[in-house]
C-alpha positions in Angstrom: 0.0 0.1 0.2 3.0 2.3 0.5 3.0 3.2 -3.3 -0.7 4.1 -3.6 -0.2 6.3 -0.4 2.6 8.1 -2.2 -0.1 9.4 -4.9 -3.5 9.4 -2.5 -1.4 12.2 -0.2 -0.7 14.4 -2.7 -4.1 14.2 -4.4 -5.9 14.6 -1.0 -3.8 17.2 0.0 -4.5 19.3 -2.8 -7.9 19.1 -2.2 -7.6 19.9 1.3 -5.4 22.9 0.8 -7.8 24.4 -1.9 -10.6 24.3 0.3 -8.9 25.3 3.8 -7.3 28.2 1.7 -10.8 30.1 2.0 -10.2 30.4 5.8 -6.3 30.6 5.7 -3.7 30.6 3.0 -0.9 29.9 5.5 -2.6 26.6 6.4 -2.9 25.6 3.0 0.8 26.3 2.2 1.5 24.1 5.5 -0.7 21.3 3.9 1.2 21.6 0.7 4.6 21.5 2.4 3.8 18.9 4.9 2.3 16.4 1.8 5.8 17.0 -0.2 7.6 16.4 2.7 5.5 13.3 3.8 6.2 11.6 0.3 9.8 12.5 0.5 10.4 11.1 3.6 8.6 7.8 2.6 10.9 7.3 -0.2 13.8 8.3 1.5 12.8 5.3 4.2 12.3 3.1 0.9 15.7 3.7 -0.3 17.5 3.3 3.2 15.7 -0.2 3.7 16.7 -1.4 0.5 19.9 -0.1 -0.2 21.8 -3.1 1.1 20.0 -4.9 -1.7 21.2 -2.8 -4.6 24.8 -4.2 -4.6 23.0 -7.5 -5.5 21.8 -7.3 -9.1 18.4 -9.1 -9.1 17.1 -8.7 -12.8 13.1 -8.3 -13.2 12.3 -8.2 -9.5 10.3 -5.2 -8.1 11.4 -3.4 -4.6 7.7 -2.9 -3.9 4.7 -3.4 -6.2 0.8 -3.1 -5.8 -1.3 -5.2 -8.4 -5.1 -4.7 -8.4 -7.5 -5.9 -11.4 -9.1 -2.6 -12.7 -11.1 -3.4 -15.7 -10.6 -7.1 -16.0 -12.8 -7.4 -19.3 -10.3 -5.2 -21.2 -6.8 -6.4 -19.3 -6.5 -3.2 -17.1 -4.6 -3.4 -13.7 -3.9 -0.8 -11.2 -0.4 -2.0 -11.1 2.2 0.3 -9.7 5.9 -0.9 -9.0 9.0 0.5 -8.1 12.6 -0.1 -8.8 15.8 1.7 -8.3 15.1 4.0 -11.5 11.8 4.7 -10.2 12.8 5.4 -6.4 15.6 7.9 -7.8 13.2 9.9 -9.8 10.5 9.8 -7.3 12.9 11.1 -4.3 14.0 14.0 -7.0 10.1 14.6 -7.3 9.2 15.1 -3.7 12.7 17.0 -3.2 11.6 19.6 -5.6 8.2 19.4 -4.7 9.3 20.8 -1.1 11.3 23.4 -3.2 8.4 24.5 -5.2 6.2 24.9 -2.3 8.9 27.0 -0.3 9.7 29.2 -3.4 6.0 29.9 -3.9 5.5 31.2 -0.2 5.5 34.6 -0.9 5.4 34.6 -4.7 1.8 33.5 -5.3 -0.3 36.3 -3.8 -4.1 35.0 -5.4 -6.0 31.9 -5.8 -3.5 30.3 -3.3 -5.4 27.2 -2.7 -6.1 26.5 -6.5 -2.8 26.9 -7.1 -1.4 24.3 -4.3 -3.9 21.8 -5.8 -2.9 22.3 -9.1 0.7 21.9 -8.1 0.3 19.0 -5.8 -1.7 17.3 -8.7 0.7 17.7 -11.2 3.2 16.1 -8.8 1.0 13.0 -8.2 0.5 12.8 -12.1 4.6 12.6 -12.2 4.6 10.0 -9.3 2.0 7.9 -11.3 4.1 8.1 -14.4 7.0 6.8 -12.4 5.5 4.2 -10.6 2.8 2.8 -13.4 3.5 -0.7 -15.0 0.2 -1.1 -16.9 0.2 1.0 -19.8 -3.3 2.5 -19.6 -2.5 3.4 -16.2 0.8 5.1 -17.4 -1.4 7.0 -20.0 -3.9 8.0 -17.2 -1.0 9.5 -15.4 0.7 11.1 -18.1 -2.6 12.8 -19.0 -3.1 14.0 -15.4 0.2 15.9 -15.4 -1.3 18.1 -18.4 -4.1 20.1 -16.9 -2.7 21.0 -13.8 0.4 22.4 -15.4 -1.6 24.1 -18.0 -3.5 26.0 -15.3 -0.1 26.9 -13.3 1.3 28.4 -16.3 -2.2 30.1 -17.7 -3.2 31.4 -14.4 0.0 32.3 -12.0 2.8 32.9 -15.0 4.1 36.1 -16.5 3.2 38.4 -19.5 2.5 36.0 -22.2 1.3 33.4 -19.9 -1.8 32.5 -22.5 0.3 32.0 -25.4 2.8 30.0 -23.7 0.2 27.8 -22.0 -1.4 26.9 -25.0 1.4 26.0 -26.8 2.5 23.7 -24.1 -1.1 22.2 -24.3 -1.3 21.7 -27.9 2.0 20.2 -28.1 1.8 17.6 -25.3 -1.9 16.9 -26.0 -1.0 16.0 -29.7 2.0 14.0 -28.9 0.0 12.3 -26.2 -2.6 11.3 -28.6 -0.1 9.9 -30.7 1.4 7.8 -27.9 -2.1 6.7 -26.9 -2.8 5.2 -30.5 0.7 3.5 -30.5 -0.2 1.8 -27.0 -3.7 0.8 -28.5 -1.9 -0.8 -31.5 0.4 -2.5 -29.2 -2.6 -3.7 -27.2 -4.2 -5.3 -30.3 -1.1 -6.6 -32.0 -0.3 -8.7 -28.5 -4.0 -9.9 -28.6 -3.6 -10.9 -32.4 -0.3 -12.8 -31.4 -1.5 -14.5 -27.9 -5.3 -14.0 -27.7 -5.0 -12.3 -24.6 -5.7 -8.5 -24.0 -3.5 -6.8 -21.7 -1.9 -3.4 -20.9 0.6 -5.4 -18.6 4.3 -4.1 -19.2 6.0 -7.5 -18.7 3.3 -9.2 -20.8 3.9 -6.8 -23.8 7.7 -7.0 -23.9 7.6 -10.4 -25.6 4.8 -9.2 -28.2 6.2 -10.7 -31.7 5.8 -7.8 -34.4 6.8 -7.5 -37.6 9.8 -5.0 -38.4 7.4 -2.4 -39.9 5.1 -2.6 -37.1 7.4 -2.3 -34.5 9.1 0.7 -36.2 5.9 2.6 -36.5 4.9 1.9 -33.0 8.1 2.6 -31.5 7.9 6.1 -33.5 4.6 6.8 -31.7 6.2 6.3 -28.1 9.3 8.3 -29.4 7.7 11.3 -30.4 5.4 11.7 -27.3 8.6 11.3 -25.1 10.9 13.4 -27.6 8.3 16.3 -27.1 8.4 16.1 -23.2 12.1 15.6 -23.2 12.3 17.8 -25.4 14.2 16.9 -28.4 15.0 19.1 -31.4 13.2 19.7 -33.4 9.9 19.3 -31.3 11.5 21.5 -28.4 9.8 24.9 -29.2 7.1 24.9 -26.5 9.7 24.6 -23.8 11.5 28.2 -23.8 8.1 29.6 -24.0 6.4 27.6 -21.1 9.8 28.0 -18.8 10.0 31.4 -19.5 6.4 32.4 -18.3 5.7 30.0 -15.9 5.9 31.1 -12.2 9.0 29.9 -10.7 7.4 26.7 -8.9 6.1 26.0 -12.6 9.6 26.4 -13.9 11.0 24.2 -11.4 8.5 21.1 -11.9 8.8 21.8 -15.8 12.6 21.6 -16.0 13.3 19.3 -13.0 10.5 16.9 -13.4 8.2 16.9 -16.3 11.1 16.6 -18.7 12.4 13.7 -16.9 9.2 11.9 -17.4 10.0 11.8 -21.5 13.5 10.4 -20.6 12.2 7.8 -18.4 9.7 7.1 -20.9 12.4 6.3 -23.5 14.3 4.3 -20.9 11.6 2.4 -19.6 9.4 1.5 -22.6 11.1 2.4 -26.0 14.0 0.6 -26.2 12.6 -2.7 -23.9 9.9 -2.8 -25.8 11.1 -2.4 -29.4 14.7 -3.5 -29.1 15.1 -4.2 -32.8 13.3 -1.0 -34.0 15.2 1.2 -31.0 18.6 -0.4 -32.2 18.0 0.8 -35.9 16.9 4.0 -34.9 19.6 4.6 -32.6 21.8 6.5 -35.0 19.0 8.9 -35.6 18.2 9.6 -32.0 22.0 10.0 -31.3 22.3 12.5 -33.8 19.2 14.2 -32.6 20.7 14.3 -29.1 24.0 16.0 -30.3 21.9 18.5 -32.3 20.2 19.3 -29.0 23.3 19.7 -27.2 24.8 22.2 -29.7 21.6 23.9 -30.5 20.4 24.6 -27.1 23.8 25.7 -25.7 24.3 28.2 -28.8 20.8 29.4 -28.4 21.7 30.1 -24.3 24.4 32.1 -25.5 22.4 34.5 -27.5 19.8 34.9 -24.9 19.1 38.0 -22.5 16.3 36.6 -20.6 17.6 35.2 -17.4 14.7 32.5 -17.5 15.1 32.2 -21.2 18.7 31.5 -21.0 18.4 28.6 -18.3 15.6 27.3 -20.6 17.4 26.8 -23.4 20.2 24.9 -21.3 17.8 22.4 -20.6 17.5 21.5 -24.4 21.2 20.9 -24.1 21.6 18.8 -20.9 18.8 16.8 -22.1 20.6 16.4 -25.4 23.1 14.3 -23.3 20.4 12.3 -21.7 19.1 11.3 -25.1 22.6 10.5 -26.6 23.1 8.4 -23.4 20.1 6.3 -23.6 20.4 5.1 -27.2 24.2 4.7 -26.9 22.6 1.8 -24.6 25.5 0.4 -22.5 26.4 0.5 -18.9 28.3 3.9 -18.7 26.1 5.6 -21.0 22.9 4.8 -19.3 24.5 5.5 -15.7 25.5 8.9 -17.1 22.2 9.6 -18.5 20.4 9.0 -15.1 23.3 10.9 -13.0 22.5 13.9 -15.4 18.7 13.7 -15.1 19.2 14.1 -11.3 21.9 16.7 -11.7 20.1 18.7 -14.2 16.6 18.7 -12.2 19.0 20.1 -9.0 21.1 22.6 -10.9 18.7 24.0 -13.2 15.8 24.0 -10.6 18.0 26.0 -8.5 18.9 28.6 -11.4 15.1 29.2 -11.8 14.7 29.5 -8.3 17.8 32.1 -8.5 15.7 33.8 -11.4 12.3 33.9 -9.3 14.1 35.7 -6.6 15.6 38.4 -9.0 12.5 39.2 -10.7 10.7 39.2 -7.3 13.3 42.1 -6.2 14.0 43.8 -9.5 10.8 43.0 -11.4 12.6 42.1 -14.7 14.5 39.4 -16.1 16.8 41.2 -18.4 20.2 40.5 -17.8 20.9 44.0 -19.5 19.5 45.5 -16.6 21.1 43.6 -13.9 24.9 43.9 -13.7 27.0 44.3 -10.5 24.6 42.6 -8.2 27.5 40.9 -6.1 28.1 44.2 -4.6 24.2 44.6 -3.0 23.6 40.6 -3.0 26.7 38.7 -2.3 25.2 35.6 -0.9 22.3 35.3 -4.0 25.2 36.2 -6.5 27.6 33.6 -5.1 24.6 31.0 -5.5 24.0 31.8 -9.0 27.8 31.4 -9.6 27.8 27.9 -8.0 24.8 27.0 -9.9 25.9 28.2 -13.2 29.1 26.4 -12.7 27.3 23.1 -12.0 25.3 24.0 -15.3 28.6 24.2 -17.3 29.8 20.7 -15.9 32.5 21.8 -13.5 34.3 18.9 -12.2 33.4 17.8 -8.5 29.5 18.7 -9.3 26.9 16.5 -10.1 26.6 17.9 -13.9 30.1 16.7 -14.7 29.7 13.3 -13.6 26.7 12.3 -15.7 28.0 14.2 -18.9 31.4 12.5 -18.3 29.8 9.2 -18.4 27.6 9.8 -21.1 30.6 10.9 -23.4 32.9 7.6 -22.3 29.8 5.0 -22.9 29.2 6.9 -26.3 32.5 6.9 -27.1 32.7 3.4 -28.4 29.5 3.6 -30.4 30.4 6.9 -32.4 33.6 8.8 -32.0 32.6 11.6 -34.1 29.1 12.1 -32.1 31.3 12.1 -28.8 33.5 14.5 -30.0 30.8 17.2 -31.0 29.1 16.4 -27.8 32.1 17.4 -25.9 32.1 20.7 -27.8 28.8 21.3 -26.2 30.5 21.1 -22.8 32.4 24.0 -24.0 29.7 25.9 -25.3 28.1 25.6 -22.3 31.1 27.1 -20.3 30.4 30.4 -22.6 26.8 30.8 -21.7 27.3 30.0 -18.0 30.1 32.5 -17.9 28.1 34.9 -19.6 25.1 34.6 -17.4 27.4 35.0 -14.3 29.3 38.2 -15.8 26.3 39.8 -17.0 24.1 39.3 -14.0 26.3 39.4 -11.4 29.8 41.0 -12.0 30.9 44.1 -13.1 30.0 47.8 -12.0 26.6 48.4 -10.3 25.5 50.6 -13.1 21.9 50.6 -12.2 22.7 51.4 -8.4 20.6 48.8 -7.2 20.2 48.3 -3.5 18.4 44.9 -2.8 17.8 42.5 -0.1 20.1 39.5 0.1 18.8 35.9 0.7 16.6 35.6 3.9 16.7 32.4 5.9 13.5 30.7 3.8 15.5 31.3 0.5 18.5 30.2 2.0 17.2 27.2 3.4 16.0 26.4 -0.2 19.5 26.9 -2.0 21.7 25.1 0.8 20.2 21.3 0.4 20.2 21.8 -3.5 24.3 22.9 -3.1 24.8 19.9 -1.0 23.1 17.3 -3.3 24.8 18.7 -6.0 28.3 18.5 -4.6 27.4 15.0 -3.2 26.4 13.9 -7.0 30.0 15.2 -8.2 31.9 13.8 -5.2 30.2 10.3 -4.3 27.7 9.2 -6.8 28.1 5.7 -6.1 25.0 5.3 -4.0 23.2 6.7 -6.9 24.7 4.2 -9.3 24.4 1.2 -7.0 20.6 2.2 -6.7 20.2 2.6 -10.5 22.3 -0.6 -11.1 19.6 -3.4 -10.8 17.1 -1.6 -12.8 19.7 -1.0 -15.6 20.4 -4.7 -15.7 16.9 -5.7 -16.1 16.2 -3.0 -18.9 19.3 -4.3 -20.6 18.0 -8.0 -20.1 14.7 -6.9 -21.8 16.2 -5.0 -24.7 18.4 -7.9 -25.4 15.6 -10.0 -25.9 15.2 -11.4 -29.6 12.0 -10.2 -31.3 10.1 -12.9 -32.8 8.6 -12.0 -36.2 5.1 -12.1 -36.4 3.9 -14.5 -38.9 
């Protein structure tokens, strides 16, 4: 029952916060904070309880699972399951959920109860995505993320929030419908081959498909996950959504929603369609490298603080796409570490962007300059996370990207070299961000308050976690290793040609 509680706590607390905000906004905020904190503690306890088992690689087993027959006639189960990959991403989800609640404590000043309802419900949808192993339930959770995120942008966003929210909705809804078609095609193909209707993940893994059917169904899944990742050229919704969303919305988007796309590629695309995915891998890896370079170059050219950080996500998630389709141990480990480190470093940069906008009423770096003299602690935090974003050795992003490059080198030396150039581009945009926003003379004579205790409480754990990932990533790698072996085992299964 522990898995259903992770979702139920968020859903129920969202409704409770919405209702109680009529009498006390502060109580609504505390309900949201306690709910995310409770889920984080639960997943931390599960991790500590199972950590000793991670060094023993047991393929195909779940750490926790819940399986109820939901609509047996159509082979639909309420099946939740947890392995090392899901566990790591859930811990990231609830940690960033806590950060999102805290950073919104004073920023959100209208419809606070409805805000917390949407924030907790989008976290519940993300939790469902990371836990669902029935494809119908997975799609249900996938769509559950969409509506609350739309409202977060459309109601509490910035100047062009309506445009950004509609664009986000159209991209994600259309790609989600494409995935639904692919799920149904796999569902009926499995029935045609076995006589059994099922959405169960492990049963669908062995579905015999012709090479053309596998290609088309795989592409349906890939496009949906590539839009969420986002991969070039289906990334254009992301800069607008990140820029116009409230700070909490930007954190959830960058730190969590993008990871659902990467998770889908890891969990479903390659294991379900190993032959088609292997043939498609060169194209996917090229798209990953294009994203690394393209996102980095566009980030360098931005003057809007949040838009610059948004384009860095296109670049960093390019490394994830590259590592997933290189599909060897080093590359997969690098992809997962990059996902976690990116969630922390980019989430922190969005926190800093929100704090600056709250103080200065602008995101234009041309109007900043010299902030170090008036806000040394906030500026120092900005420097730290910018260095994390460029992949400074000793911080988490470096470990992830370095492992991806090591894993990609045996597969394609050319793509490895081009991806390494992307690290150099990251140096340019990160240093440009620090120079334009924090260094130089305070020509605009800003006199602004530095970090308060609540803001320092938000950023300090993010500093510690990014350092921990950079200096001692072994616990994360050990946690992921059994799940990685299982995924590799599934992907190495020979696919029988349908007659």
